[in-house]
N, C-alpha and C positions, 0 to 999 in steps of 0.2 A: 505493497498500500504507500502510498507517496509522505511526502512528509511536506512539512512551506521549508522555505531558503528562508525566511525571517521571520522573528517571532511573535505576534499580536500583542501589539499597542494594548495599552487597561485598559483605557476611552474609546477602543477598534472594539476591544471585549465585555467589555462596560454595555455596552447599547448593544447589541446580545442579546447577554444577562438578562435587558429589562423587561421581558413578554415574560420574563419566566416565575413572576410570584403568584398568587396563591393567592384567585382570585374568591370574587366569594362573600365577603370581610365588608360587611356595607360600611362606612365614614358616619361618625353618628353626633349630633351638634344637641345641644342644646332649645329649646323653643323663646320664644323671646315671653315671653304673657303669658302659659303654664313651668315653664322650666324642668318640659316631661327632657328625655331622651326624644330624638329627633332622624330622622335619615336622613340628607344633606339631601337637601334642593327638593325636598316634600310636605304637605300636609301632613304636617301635626294632626297628628291620630285619637287627642286626645280632648281636645278644644277646635279645631278643624279651620285656625289660621295659619296663612302661606305668604310669608313676606309683612307681613302687619293687617292683611286682608281678613275677614274671616269670608272663609269660601266652604265650608261647610258646617251644617247645622248640627252638632253630635250632641245623642239622644241621656242622658237624665241612667245610668247604672240602677235599674232594683238593686235594695238590699231584703236577704230574705229575711224576716221578721220569725225568728229560733222565740 
């Protein structure tokens, strides 16, 4: 099998390795309205706001009375 004449530079090697990361781990931020963890660039599921605007109407959860 053929071998390269010169070694790859660190920059060229690292450019190739940028694609080898673990996908599927979302970046979480905090909602400025309710301080709940929210996936970046998504509507907050607990209060229904996005970028300071009310997007969804969220129903209140029913608590079990026991």
